[in-house]
VMD Tcl script that draws the C-alpha trace (Angstrom):
set ca {
  {9.63 -99.03 213.56}
  {8.25 -102.49 212.74}
  {10.64 -105.41 212.32}
  {9.39 -108.83 211.27}
  {10.49 -112.26 210.10}
  {8.89 -115.60 209.30}
  {10.01 -118.83 210.96}
  {8.23 -120.89 208.32}
  {5.15 -120.61 206.14}
  {3.07 -123.40 204.63}
  {0.85 -126.35 205.47}
  {3.69 -127.91 207.48}
  {3.62 -125.09 210.04}
  {3.41 -121.31 210.33}
  {5.02 -118.81 212.68}
  {5.77 -115.11 212.33}
  {7.63 -112.76 214.68}
  {6.68 -109.07 214.75}
  {8.80 -106.62 216.76}
  {7.53 -103.12 217.49}
  {9.68 -101.02 219.78}
  {10.65 -103.29 222.66}
  {7.64 -105.60 222.10}
  {8.05 -108.96 220.35}
  {4.99 -110.94 219.34}
  {4.69 -114.44 217.91}
  {1.90 -114.94 215.40}
  {0.84 -118.59 215.19}
  {2.85 -121.48 216.55}
  {2.47 -124.29 214.04}
  {5.54 -126.22 215.17}
  {6.51 -128.22 218.24}
  {7.97 -126.17 221.09}
  {11.40 -127.65 220.42}
  {11.25 -126.84 216.71}
  {9.97 -123.34 217.40}
  {12.85 -122.74 219.81}
  {15.28 -123.92 217.13}
  {13.81 -121.60 214.53}
  {13.76 -118.65 216.91}
  {17.44 -119.22 217.64}
  {18.22 -118.94 213.92}
  {16.77 -115.41 214.09}
  {18.73 -114.51 217.22}
  {15.81 -114.96 219.62}
  {14.60 -117.21 222.41}
  {11.03 -117.89 223.47}
  {11.73 -115.88 226.62}
  {12.08 -112.81 224.38}
  {8.40 -113.03 223.39}
  {5.71 -110.83 224.94}
  {2.65 -112.68 223.64}
  {1.24 -115.06 221.05}
  {-1.52 -114.20 218.56}
  {-3.30 -117.17 216.96}
  {-5.21 -116.78 213.71}
  {-7.30 -119.97 213.99}
  {-7.34 -123.51 215.35}
  {-5.89 -125.51 212.45}
  {-2.83 -127.45 213.50}
  {-0.39 -125.67 211.21}
  {-1.27 -122.43 213.04}
  {-2.32 -123.29 216.59}
  {0.23 -126.09 216.94}
  {2.03 -125.94 220.29}
  {0.70 -122.52 221.37}
  {-0.91 -123.94 224.55}
  {2.28 -125.75 225.56}
  {4.46 -122.74 224.72}
  {2.14 -120.53 226.76}
  {2.44 -122.78 229.78}
  {6.19 -123.24 229.53}
  {7.00 -119.54 229.23}
  {3.98 -117.96 230.91}
  {2.90 -116.26 227.68}
  {-0.48 -114.65 227.09}
  {-2.31 -116.04 224.04}
  {-4.65 -113.78 222.04}
  {-7.32 -115.38 219.85}
  {-11.04 -115.28 219.11}
  {-13.53 -117.06 221.34}
  {-14.33 -119.41 218.47}
  {-10.69 -120.34 218.05}
  {-10.37 -121.16 221.74}
  {-13.52 -123.30 221.68}
  {-12.42 -125.14 218.55}
  {-8.97 -125.74 220.02}
  {-10.59 -127.69 222.88}
  {-7.71 -126.74 225.11}
  {-8.07 -124.50 228.12}
  {-4.47 -125.06 229.14}
  {-3.18 -121.64 228.13}
  {-1.23 -119.98 230.92}
  {-3.06 -116.75 230.12}
  {-5.73 -116.11 227.49}
  {-7.25 -112.90 226.14}
  {-10.23 -112.98 223.84}
  {-10.02 -110.69 220.82}
  {-12.76 -109.18 218.68}
  {-12.65 -108.37 214.95}
  {-11.76 -104.74 214.19}
  {-11.08 -103.99 217.88}
  {-7.45 -102.97 218.41}
  {-5.46 -104.64 221.17}
  {-2.48 -102.82 222.66}
  {0.42 -104.92 223.89}
  {3.03 -102.51 225.22}
  {4.45 -100.75 222.11}
  {2.38 -102.76 219.61}
  {-1.12 -102.14 218.30}
  {-2.77 -105.24 216.84}
  {-6.10 -105.19 215.03}
  {-7.79 -108.52 214.17}
  {-10.00 -108.71 211.10}
  {-12.18 -111.43 209.60}
  {-11.43 -113.57 206.55}
  {-13.45 -116.31 204.81}
  {-11.87 -119.60 205.91}
  {-13.17 -122.97 207.06}
  {-12.39 -122.46 210.74}
  {-14.57 -121.62 213.75}
  {-13.83 -117.89 214.02}
  {-10.65 -117.09 212.07}
  {-8.92 -113.73 212.13}
  {-5.87 -112.23 210.48}
  {-3.98 -109.26 211.87}
  {-2.79 -105.71 211.24}
  {0.25 -104.59 213.24}
  {1.02 -100.92 213.79}
  {3.48 -98.71 215.64}
  {1.11 -95.77 215.25}
  {2.64 -94.61 211.98}
  {3.12 -97.68 209.77}
  {1.10 -100.84 209.15}
  {2.07 -104.46 208.53}
  {-0.79 -106.67 207.29}
  {-0.87 -110.46 207.57}
  {-3.39 -111.88 205.09}
  {-3.40 -115.67 204.73}
  {-5.86 -118.57 205.08}
  {-8.63 -116.88 203.14}
  {-10.67 -118.69 200.52}
  {-11.60 -115.61 198.51}
  {-11.13 -111.85 198.44}
  {-13.59 -109.62 200.26}
  {-14.10 -105.86 200.12}
  {-12.95 -105.66 203.73}
  {-9.68 -107.41 202.88}
  {-9.03 -104.94 200.07}
  {-9.66 -102.05 202.45}
  {-7.35 -103.59 205.06}
  {-4.53 -104.06 202.54}
  {-4.85 -100.52 201.18}
  {-2.23 -98.09 202.43}
  {-0.11 -100.71 204.18}
  {3.67 -100.47 204.14}
  {4.04 -104.24 204.50}
  {1.77 -107.00 203.16}
  {2.22 -110.71 203.80}
  {-0.21 -112.16 201.27}
  {-1.24 -115.75 200.72}
  {-0.51 -117.32 197.34}
  {-1.44 -120.86 198.22}
  {-2.04 -122.63 194.93}
  {-2.32 -122.57 191.18}
  {-5.79 -123.93 190.31}
  {-4.44 -125.88 187.34}
  {-1.79 -127.60 189.45}
  {-4.34 -128.31 192.16}
  {-6.76 -129.87 189.65}
  {-4.05 -132.07 188.12}
  {-2.37 -132.95 191.41}
  {-2.37 -135.99 193.68}
  {-4.78 -134.70 196.33}
  {-8.09 -136.59 196.72}
  {-11.17 -134.83 195.31}
  {-12.53 -133.91 198.74}
  {-9.33 -132.10 199.71}
  {-9.17 -130.35 196.34}
  {-12.69 -129.05 196.87}
  {-11.85 -127.93 200.40}
  {-8.85 -125.91 199.21}
  {-10.55 -124.31 196.23}
  {-14.17 -123.89 197.29}
  {-13.93 -120.27 198.40}
  {-13.38 -121.00 202.09}
  {-10.04 -122.77 201.83}
  {-6.94 -121.04 200.55}
  {-6.21 -118.12 198.23}
  {-5.11 -118.98 194.68}
  {-2.43 -117.00 192.88}
  {-4.81 -115.10 190.62}
  {-6.89 -113.91 193.59}
  {-3.77 -112.38 195.13}
  {-3.19 -110.54 191.85}
  {-6.75 -109.23 191.84}
  {-6.51 -108.00 195.43}
  {-3.34 -106.06 194.68}
  {-4.87 -104.54 191.57}
  {-7.88 -103.30 193.55}
  {-6.04 -102.13 196.69}
  {-4.05 -98.93 197.17}
  {-0.46 -100.19 197.11}
  {1.18 -96.78 196.75}
  {2.87 -97.02 200.19}
  {3.89 -100.66 199.90}
  {7.53 -101.31 200.80}
  {7.44 -105.06 201.48}
  {5.32 -107.57 199.55}
  {5.84 -111.20 200.50}
  {4.06 -114.30 199.25}
  {2.93 -116.62 202.06}
  {1.54 -120.11 202.70}
  {2.56 -121.66 199.36}
  {1.55 -125.25 198.76}
  {4.53 -127.49 198.09}
  {2.36 -129.69 195.87}
  {0.07 -127.23 194.11}
  {2.19 -124.16 193.49}
  {5.63 -123.02 192.44}
  {7.55 -120.04 193.88}
  {8.01 -118.54 190.42}
  {4.25 -118.70 189.77}
  {3.45 -116.99 193.05}
  {6.09 -114.34 192.44}
  {4.66 -113.66 189.00}
  {1.14 -113.32 190.41}
  {2.29 -110.77 192.96}
  {4.42 -108.84 190.51}
  {1.47 -108.68 188.09}
  {-0.59 -107.14 190.87}
  {1.81 -104.29 191.55}
  {3.44 -103.93 188.11}
  {6.95 -104.79 189.22}
  {9.43 -107.52 188.38}
  {9.55 -110.93 190.01}
  {13.00 -110.10 191.37}
  {11.42 -107.51 193.68}
  {9.13 -110.12 195.28}
  {9.97 -112.35 198.25}
  {8.35 -115.75 198.72}
  {8.34 -117.27 202.21}
  {9.16 -120.95 202.35}
  {8.31 -123.77 204.68}
  {11.81 -124.53 205.90}
  {13.13 -121.08 206.73}
  {10.37 -118.51 206.14}
  {12.25 -115.28 205.46}
  {14.76 -113.18 207.36}
  {14.28 -109.91 209.21}
  {12.61 -107.04 207.34}
  {12.08 -103.51 208.59}
  {9.46 -100.79 208.11}
  {10.80 -97.45 209.35}
}
mol new
graphics top color blue
foreach p $ca { graphics top sphere $p radius 0.5 }
foreach p [lrange $ca 0 end-1] q [lrange $ca 1 end] { graphics top cylinder $p $q radius 0.2 }
display resetview
């Protein structure tokens, strides 16, 4: 069984908890240690309950306080060599380098990193498995690749970025340089790209589809929900959208 919840998702900070058997993993730590502890408590957890931290890349809304959390609780941090170099912090209590498409076993959990196009040193996203079911985290990607479609296919759970609506981004308050960075193919996934991925992937086993990493300025939850529902031919009411303040509550894949 895979159980998972989000502690918050967006440019203000990201953190996900994945529980497989007796193993609890934190994915990204884009908040202060104190704020992370507060958010964990809302889900009935403490940082002492964690068995490791997986970091997707070095941007502050993902890496955040992972080094400090690692030192305070003696946690092992898993990330690519590029992420560690870009973080410029060797203060992890324990560090394990991960490689794309090479599965890491942490007690009951199997975690497989995979590459995505994003403007970071060596970014990865993750597939979590208990040996029978798969939960796929797929955010911080500027465009869809064939590999991403293959990764999403057959998953029971998919946490998929719907960062922005291109029209809202173009008309918004961001400076031109930031707009280009978000939308240039190595920034963040627009709503319509999420639709296209779902239309091309095998979603026949999908039980949980959740929109992630929405921009507060350049998207709307209803637009993201519509994009996801268009991709799987369901109604918007069947779609969950993670938010910045509270993420989403516990979900379960049997």
